[in-house]
N, C-alpha and C positions, 0 to 999 in steps of 0.2 A: 695445240693438240692436247687433249686430256691425258694426264699421266695414268699409267696402268697400276700405279702404287697409291695407296691411301692409308696412312697410319697416323692418325691425329689423336690417338688415345691408347692407353694401356689396357682398357677394359671394354671399349666399344665392341659390339658383337663381331666376332671373328668370322670372316667369310672365306679367306684364302690364306694358306700358310705353306712355307717351304721347309722341307725336312731332308735329312740324309739318312737312309737306312744303313746301319752298320754293316760293313763288309769284311773282306779278308784282311784289311789293315789291322783289325784286332788280333788276328791270328799271327801277325808279324811283330807283335809285342814280345819282348824277351826280358826276363827278370833283371839282367845286368844292365839293360839300357832303358829301364822305365823312366828314370829321372830325365834322361835325354828327350823322351817323348811327353814329358809333363804328366805321366801317369804314376799311380802308386800301387796298382794291382792290374791283373789281366782279366777282363770280362770274358766269360764263356760265350762265344759268338752265337751258338745255336739258341741259347736262352735270351741273349741280348736282342737278337732279331725278333724272337717271339714277343718280348716285352715291347719292343719298338713298334711292331705291327699292331699290338693292342693299343698303343698310344695313338697311332694313325687311325685305327678303327674308332676309338673314342672321339677323336676330332670329327670324323665323318658323321658319327651319330649325333654330334652337336651341330650338324649342318655346315661344316667347314670343308671346303675343297682342299685336298692335300696334293701338293706338287712336290716333286723330288728334284734336288739340286742338280744331280748328274743328268737327269732326263732333260731339263731345260738347257743345261750347258751343251748337251749333245745336239739339241736343235739349233743352238747358236753356232756351234762349230761346223755344222754342215754347210755354212756359207762358204763360197768359193775361196780357196786359199788359206782359210783360217786354221784348218787342221795342222798344217805344217808350222804355222806361226805359233800356235799355242804350245806345240811340242818344243819348238826352239826356245820359247820363253821358259817353259818348265825345266828343260835341261840346263839352261843357263842359271837357274835359281836352285837347282837340286843339290849343289855343293858336292859334286862328284870329285873325289880326291884322286882316283886312279886316272893317270894321264892316258888319254886316247880312248877312254871308255865312253866318253860323251857320244861319239858317233855310233857306237854299238847300241847304247840305250835309245838314241834317237831313232835308229832303224827298227829296233824292236817295237817301239811304240807305234811308229808310222805304218807298220804292216798290219795293224789290227783295225777292225771297224771302229768307228768313233766311240760307241758306248763302251766297248771292251777296253779301248785305249784309255778312256777317262777312269774307268775302274782300276786299271793297272797303275795309273798315276797315283791314285789314292792308296792302293795297297802297298806300294813300294816295289822296287825291283831287286830281287835277290840275285846274288852273283851267279848262283847255279842255273838261273834261268837263261843266261847268255852263254853257257858253255864254259869250258876251261880256257883260261886266258894266260898267255905266256908272260912270265915276269920279265920286265925290261928295265924298270926303274926302281929306285929305292923305296918309293911309296908303295909299290906292289908287294914288297916284303913286309914293310912295317904295318900296313893296313890289311894284310891278308886274312887275319882272323875275323875281321868285321864282315858279317855275311851279306851286307846290302851295298849295292851301288847307289840306290836311291832309298832314303828312309820312307817308311809308311806315314800316313796322315791319320792316326787313330782318333784325333780330336775333331774330325770333320763332322761327326754326328751332332756336335754342338753348333748348329747352324746360326745361332744368334751372334756369334763373335766375328766372323770374317767380313760381314757387311750388315748394315742395319738401316731401317727405313725411318725417315722423319718427314711427316706430311706427305707430299707427293714426290719426294726424292729419296735417293739412296746415298749412304756413306760407305765407300769401300774402305775397310779398316786398314790402318797401318799397324800391324801386329807387333806386340812387345817382344815376342820370342821368334827367333829365326825359324825354328822347327815348324811354326804355324803359318809363316808368311806365304807359302805356296798355296794355302787354302784360298787366299783372296784372288788368285788367278781365275778361278771358276766364276766368281762374281764379276770380275772385270770384263771377262769375255761375254758373260750372260748379258750385262747391261750395255755392252758395246755392239753386240751383233744379233741378239735374239730379235726376231721380227716383232714381238710384242713389247719387249722391255728396252730396246736399244735407244729410245728417245727419252728415257727417264732422266730427269735432272740429277746431277751428281754433286753432292755438297762436300765430299772429302775423298781424296784419292789415296790409293795404297802406297804411293810414293811419297806422301807427305812425311816430313822428317820426324814428327813426334807421335808416339803410339797412342792409339785409342781403339777400344774394342767394344763390340755391340752389347756385351753383358753389363757395361757400365752406363748405358743410356736408356732412360725410361721416359717415354713420351707421356707426360702427365695429362696434357690437354692439347688443344689446337694452338695454344699460346705459350705453353710452358713445358720445358723438358728439364729432367734432372740428369746430371752427368757425374758419375763417380770418379774421383781422383784416387786411383787404386794402385795395386801392384802392377797393373798392366795398362793403365791410362795416365798419361802425363798431363799436368795442369796447362802446359802450353798448347796441347792439342785441344783441350776443352775450350780455352779462350779463343783459339783460331776458329773452332767450329761455331762458337757463339757469334763471332764476327760475321761468319758467312750466313748463318741462319737468320739473324736479326737484321733483315735488310728490306722488309716489306713484301717480299715475294712469297716467303714460306708461311707467314702468319705468326711465326714464333716471335715473342716479345721479350722473353726472359729465360735465362738458363740458371738453374740452381746447381752450383758445383758443390758436391758433397765429398769431403775429404774423409776417407776411411783408412784404417790401419793397413800397412803394406805387407800383408802376410798371406801365405798360401790358402788358409782356410777362408779368407775374405777376398779372394782373388778379384771379384767383380762386385759392383754395387748390388746386382740382383742375386748374389749369394747371401746377402744379409737383409734384403728388402725387396718385396714386390707389391704391386698394386692389385687389389682383389675386387674393389668396387669403387664407385665414384668418390667415396670418402673413407675408404678402408685400405690399410696396408698390413701385410705381414712384416715382422721385423725381428731380428735377433736381439733380445733384450740387452745383452752385454755390450752391444755396439753403441747404444744411445749416448752414454756419457762421453764417448770418445769421438763423436762426430763433430766436424766443423762444417758449417754451411756458408756459402757465399752466393750472393745474387749478382748475376751479370746481365746488364742492360746496356742499351746504346744511348749515349748522350752526345749531341753534336757530331754524330757520325762515328764516334769512337766507343769502344767497350769500356764501361765503368764497372769496377768491382767493389762490392760493398759486403762486408761481413754481416751475417744475420745474427742478431742478438737473442732471438726467441728460440723456444724449443722447436724441434723438427715438426711436431704435429701442428703447431701454430703457424709455422712457415708454410706448410702444405695447405692448411685451412685457408690462409689468406691468398695463396697463389691460385688455389682451385675455386675460390669464392664459395666455400662451403660453410655451413653453420658450425660444424665440428668435423674433426678427422679422428678416426680410431686407429691406433697403432696396436695391432694384434700380435702379442708376443709369442714367438716360436717356443713351444714347450711349456707355455704358461708360467707359473711361478716356480717351477723346478729348475734349478741350475743344471742338474744332471740331464733331464729330458731336453732342455734347451740346447745344451752343448751337443748331445748326440744327434738330435734331429736337425740342427743347423748343419752339422757335418754331413748329414745325409740329405741336404737340400730341402729341409722343411719349409724354409722361407721362399724357395724358388718355385712359385706356382705360375701357371699360365692361365690368364683369364680368357674365357671363350665368350663371355658376355658380362655385363655388370653384375657382380655378386655371384658369379659362376666360374669355377676354376677347375683345372686338372692338376692333381698333386700325386706324389709318390705314396703308395699305400703304406710303406714302412713307417711313415711319419704320422702315426695314428693319434698321438697326443695333440699335435698341432692341428691336424685335420678335424678332430673333435672340437677344438676351441674355435676354429673357423666356422663350423656348423652352429656352434652356440651363438656366434655373432651374425647369424642369418645368411652365411655364405653356402652355396651349394657346391659340394666337392665331389668330383669324379676321380676316383682312385685308380691308378694303374700300377701293375707290378713293376718292381724296380731293383730286384736283387742284383742283377748284373749291370744294368745301365748306370746305376748309382756309383759303380766302381770308378767311372770316369770323372767323377766329381762335378756333376751338373744335373739339374733337374729339368722339369718340363719346359720352363721358359728358356733355359739354355739350349734345349734341343729343338727349338722352333724359331722360325723367322716369319712373322706376319707380313703378308703382302697387301692385305686389304682388310680394314676394319670399318664397320659402319660408324 
């Protein structure tokens, strides 16, 4: 059976993509708990949605079919018996500290129609939604000031991370932070039960012990992927993924493991580098001297790891079989512009075709440099979306590329 997934490139013409439109989960962010949710600011939901809708419309104008994660998950959950099952899994992983509140949260979710139930899972469950609860246990007094039974999932509009596609299969991420782990439930149910996607091969499971996230994986070609070793992706996970992918069925022959600094501003590989054409990449210039690259291939049925001695551009040129590879520096020659625009995801572009990308309008210096290199740039507004620390690639999960 043919797979409903095809992603053998970062830049092949994009035909179908998965998004999540920001919802009430952003309204459940609170200043004192931002670090708990991996946020540094609170986007204004009204404008964030307007910006996200413009993103989706730009994709459609480029000929891309836009699907939404919760819509596809709702179609999957309509299967007999699965609604109760996903609620049970969700409650089990929600980290509810109030003893006895699990049953109340479960009942609250189950009484809703599936689409509203999924939206409630994402926005979180406030304590006042379930009415006043009698204090019976010590934890009821200690945790009483915390306003949620279930935390929101404000990071979900970054659909790149909870699962990612390689070739004709999917990897359900094992997330580095517990607060994001529940996001992968939607992907696991989508690819287990959706009538279109349930037979998709799975290369990595959410229960795998070492963390890996989609922002760290770039599908450079039908034979080579790059995987970041970052703040959120462990080298053991990269090696295990390479072992699964390089087996003759996927077509992948080589994994380039790229070690980047383990800091918040470089949280994933795609926050410092993205592919914009068959032989062109955006890159944050200050990262280049700090990168270490390793080539993973299979020899005699086992993964072999070899440090790369050449510059990154030369490694990519050889791996992609190109005459040359251009590394287009974010912010150009200005250290100030480069730092500011990398912070605002100037390197995080989404290719909709070779040499054609979507980028945040606020990164005008980098966008101008991309145009100077022959890249067509579709700019989208980003004053609110960028507060979540992710760009167009972070906010999208390609399902099919030519």
